[in-house]
C-alpha positions in Angstrom: -65.7 -4.6 13.7 -64.5 -5.5 10.1 -62.9 -2.1 9.8 -61.3 -1.8 13.1 -59.5 -5.1 12.5 -58.3 -3.7 9.0 -57.0 -0.6 10.9 -55.2 -2.4 13.3 -53.6 -4.8 10.6 -52.8 -1.5 8.7 -51.1 -0.1 12.0 -49.2 -3.4 12.5 -47.7 -3.1 8.8 -46.5 0.5 9.1 -44.9 -0.3 12.7 -43.1 -2.9 10.9 -41.9 -0.9 7.9 -40.6 2.0 10.8 -38.8 -0.8 12.5 -36.7 -2.3 9.8 -34.3 0.4 9.6 -33.4 -0.3 13.3 -33.5 -4.0 12.7 -31.2 -3.8 10.1 -28.9 -1.3 11.7 -28.5 -3.7 14.6 -26.8 -6.2 12.4 -22.8 -6.3 12.5 -21.9 -4.6 9.4 -19.4 -6.5 7.2 -16.2 -5.0 6.0 -16.7 -4.8 2.4 -20.4 -3.2 3.2 -18.5 0.0 4.6 -17.6 1.7 1.0 -17.7 5.8 1.9 -16.6 7.0 5.0 -18.7 9.7 6.5 -16.6 12.6 7.5 -13.9 12.5 5.0 -10.3 14.7 5.7 -8.2 17.2 3.8 -4.7 16.7 3.0 -4.0 19.6 5.2 -5.8 17.8 8.0 -3.8 14.7 7.5 -0.6 16.9 7.6 -1.5 18.4 10.8 -2.4 14.9 12.4 1.0 13.6 11.2 2.7 16.5 13.1 0.9 15.9 16.1 1.9 12.4 16.5 5.4 13.1 15.5 5.7 16.0 18.2 3.6 14.0 20.4 6.2 11.0 20.1 9.4 13.1 19.9 10.5 11.5 17.0 12.7 14.9 16.1 11.9 14.4 12.5 11.8 17.7 10.6 8.3 18.7 10.2 8.7 20.3 6.8 8.6 16.6 5.3 4.7 17.1 6.0 4.0 20.0 3.7 0.2 20.5 2.4 1.5 21.4 -1.1 1.7 19.0 -4.4 -0.2 16.2 -3.4 -2.7 14.2 -5.3 -5.0 11.7 -3.7 -7.2 8.9 -4.5 -10.3 7.9 -2.2 -10.2 7.8 1.4 -9.5 5.5 4.3 -12.4 3.6 6.4 -11.4 6.6 9.0 -11.6 9.5 6.1 -8.0 10.4 5.6 -7.3 10.9 2.1 -4.8 8.4 0.5 -2.2 10.6 -1.1 0.5 10.0 -4.0 3.3 12.3 -5.4 4.3 12.5 -9.0 7.1 13.7 -11.1 8.6 13.0 -14.4 6.9 12.3 -17.7 3.8 10.3 -17.5 4.6 8.6 -20.9 8.1 7.3 -20.0 8.5 3.7 -20.7 10.6 4.0 -17.1 8.2 4.3 -14.7 8.6 3.8 -10.9 6.1 3.0 -8.2 7.1 3.2 -4.6 5.3 2.3 -1.7 5.7 3.0 1.9 4.3 2.8 5.5 1.5 -0.3 4.4 1.9 -1.3 7.8 1.0 1.5 10.4 3.4 0.2 13.3 6.8 0.5 11.0 7.8 4.0 12.0 10.9 4.4 10.0 9.0 3.9 6.4 7.3 6.9 7.3 9.9 9.1 7.6 11.5 7.6 4.1 8.1 7.8 2.3 8.2 11.7 2.9 11.8 12.3 3.1 12.1 10.4 -0.6 9.4 13.3 -2.0 11.6 15.7 -0.7 14.8 14.2 -1.7 13.2 14.2 -5.4 12.0 17.6 -5.6 15.7 18.8 -4.6 16.7 16.6 -7.4 14.4 17.0 -10.6 17.1 15.4 -13.0 16.2 12.3 -11.5 13.1 12.4 -12.9 14.0 13.4 -16.3 12.9 11.4 -18.9 11.3 8.9 -16.3 8.0 9.0 -14.2 8.3 8.2 -10.6 4.9 7.6 -8.4 5.6 7.7 -4.4 3.0 7.0 -2.1 4.5 7.7 1.3 1.9 6.8 3.6 -0.5 3.9 2.5 -2.1 3.1 5.8 -2.3 6.4 7.7 -5.1 5.1 9.8 -2.7 2.2 11.3 0.1 5.1 11.6 -2.3 7.4 13.8 -4.1 4.7 15.7 -3.5 3.9 19.4 -0.3 5.1 21.4 1.9 3.1 18.9 0.1 2.5 15.7 -1.2 -0.7 14.6 0.0 -3.0 11.6 -3.1 -3.4 10.4 -5.6 -0.9 8.9 -9.4 0.6 10.9 -11.0 -2.7 10.0 -7.9 -4.3 11.5 -7.0 -6.1 8.3 -3.3 -6.7 7.4 -3.1 -4.9 4.2 -0.2 -7.3 2.7 -2.3 -10.2 3.0 -5.3 -8.7 1.3 -4.5 -8.3 -2.6 -6.5 -10.2 -5.0 -4.4 -13.5 -5.5 -5.3 -16.7 -7.1 -4.3 -18.7 -4.0 -6.5 -16.2 -1.6 -9.5 -17.9 -1.1 -7.7 -21.4 -0.7 -5.1 -20.4 1.3 -5.2 -17.0 3.0 -7.7 -17.5 6.1 -6.5 -21.2 6.2 -3.1 -20.0 6.8 -3.9 -17.3 9.0 -5.9 -19.7 11.3 -3.0 -22.4 11.4 0.3 -20.9 10.9 -0.6 -17.7 12.6 -3.1 -19.3 15.3 -6.0 -16.3 14.3 -3.3 -13.3 15.4 -5.3 -10.0 14.8 -2.3 -8.1 12.9 -2.2 -11.0 10.2 -5.9 -11.1 9.4 -6.1 -11.0 5.5 -9.9 -9.8 5.7 -13.4 -11.3 4.8 -12.5 -11.5 1.1 -9.9 -10.0 -1.1 -9.4 -6.7 -2.1 -11.9 -5.7 0.3 -10.0 -2.5 2.2 -9.7 0.9 0.3 -5.8 1.0 1.1 -5.2 -2.3 -1.1 -7.7 -0.5 -4.0 -5.7 2.3 -3.5 -2.5 0.5 -4.2 -4.3 -1.6 -7.2 -5.3 1.7 -8.7 -1.9 3.1 -8.7 -0.6 0.2 -10.4 -3.5 0.1 -13.3 -3.2 3.8 -13.6 0.2 4.3 -13.8 1.4 1.1 -15.2 4.9 1.0 -13.3 7.6 -1.1 -14.7 8.9 -1.7 -11.5 8.0 -1.5 -7.6 9.4 -1.2 -4.4 7.8 -1.2 -1.0 9.5 -0.2 2.2 8.9 -2.1 5.5 10.5 -2.4 8.6 12.0 -4.4 10.7 13.3 -7.4 9.0 16.8 -6.0 7.8 16.3 -7.7 4.2 15.9 -6.9 0.7 13.4 -9.5 -0.8 12.8 -9.8 -4.4 9.1 -11.0 -6.3 8.8 -11.4 -10.0 9.0 -14.2 -12.8 11.4 -17.0 -12.1 11.7 -17.6 -15.8 11.1 -15.7 -19.6 8.3 -18.5 -19.6 6.6 -17.6 -16.9 4.6 -15.2 -18.2 5.6 -15.3 -21.5 7.9 -12.8 -21.3 10.5 -11.6 -23.9 14.3 -12.7 -22.6 15.2 -9.3 -23.0 12.5 -8.0 -20.2 13.6 -11.0 -18.1 17.4 -10.1 -18.8 16.3 -6.5 -17.8 14.7 -7.2 -14.2 17.3 -9.8 -13.5 19.6 -6.9 -13.9 17.8 -4.6 -11.6 17.6 -6.9 -9.2 21.1 -7.2 -8.7 22.1 -3.6 -9.2 19.9 -2.9 -6.5 21.1 -5.8 -4.2 24.7 -4.6 -4.7 23.9 -0.7 -3.9 22.3 -1.9 -0.8 24.7 -4.4 1.1 23.6 -3.2 4.5 20.3 -5.2 3.8 20.7 -9.0 3.6 19.4 -10.4 0.4 16.7 -13.3 1.3 13.9 -15.0 -0.8 10.9 -14.3 1.6 8.6 -16.5 -0.3 5.1 -15.6 -1.4 1.9 -15.0 0.9 -1.6 -15.2 -0.5 -2.6 -11.8 -0.7 0.7 -10.1 -0.6 1.8 -7.3 -3.0 4.9 -9.3 -3.8 2.4 -12.1 -5.1 0.0 -9.8 -6.9 2.3 -7.3 -8.4 5.4 -9.8 -8.8 4.2 -13.3 -9.2 0.8 -12.7 -10.9 1.4 -9.7 -13.0 4.9 -10.1 -13.9 5.9 -6.6 -12.5 9.5 -6.6 -10.5 8.8 -5.7 -7.0 11.5 -5.1 -4.4 10.8 -5.0 -0.8 13.2 -3.3 1.5 13.1 -4.2 5.2 14.6 -1.5 7.3 16.6 -2.9 10.1 14.4 -1.5 12.9 11.4 0.7 13.4 13.4 3.0 15.8 12.2 6.4 14.7 15.9 8.1 15.6 17.6 6.0 13.2 15.1 7.1 10.4 17.2 9.5 8.8 20.4 7.2 8.8 18.7 4.4 7.3 17.5 6.7 4.4 20.8 7.6 3.6 21.7 3.8 3.8 19.5 2.8 1.0 19.5 6.0 -0.8 22.1 4.9 -3.4 19.9 1.5 -4.1 16.9 3.6 -4.3 18.3 5.9 -6.8 19.5 3.0 -8.7 15.8 1.6 -8.7 14.6 4.6 -10.1 17.0 5.1 -13.1 17.2 1.6 -14.1 15.4 1.0 -17.3 13.4 -2.1 -17.6 13.1 -3.0 -21.4 10.2 -4.7 -23.2 8.0 -4.1 -20.1 4.6 -6.0 -21.0 2.5 -3.9 -18.6 3.9 -0.6 -20.6 3.3 -2.3 -23.9 -0.3 -2.8 -22.9 -0.5 0.8 -21.9 0.8 1.9 -25.1 -1.6 0.0 -27.2 -5.0 1.0 -25.5 
């Protein structure tokens, strides 16, 4: 009888061990727990999906914008799409620019802008001479390719412009989402800051390439916003650096009169808050007037001059480049 009871006990333990994986898998998986997508796509596959979306929506864009060649990528989205970027110029240059586009997947015109800018710079290599430019044309490919018209958020339904790790995130991000935005899904900041691969991708671009200025292209507010230090003392910056970033702000503003200049303010977890306010990198957000795909080529021409000035304008005594050179 004793041997029989021990056998039953051993069988019970074995059954529990076999069931444990099933029990744990039945629990809801947190966003932060999902780190590596099972099936990753190549850059070529991403481009094919982009072409298919552009054709199906009858955007009438030049499909040669979505070339397979010349891209680098860092990690993947939740749905396995590569997070791509393109570079030109001298990486050691002190005049380094980062240009981001399509952070929100339902903003169609920035998709065209990002890819068109890469082709524009390829045709004008002199613009990258003695400079360094990094372009990430589609930060949120999952959002752009999801559903019939895309979605603002990423595959986890997180607003990537509310997910950066800023000092006010834990205190204000979720509270603001619940009160001001009445828990509207499109503005959900995530379970915790920097939880999303697309957010980490943007943070990596900043850490890896040390840009002295950042431009992020959105739609459809028809404004030009600026985030950065308000005084030289804010981050113990030199007066030369402060004067330089103020000049950058004013010259881009004058070169882009079609967009109304508007101080939009800082949101917990936004790029402007993270890069501009927290890290002291002048960050310009260009909001194109609409998301109407047929007007995308016109909008590119509209802010072409401002974009060129942004790339060409030197920012002197940048602390981020000084720290890079000292490493």
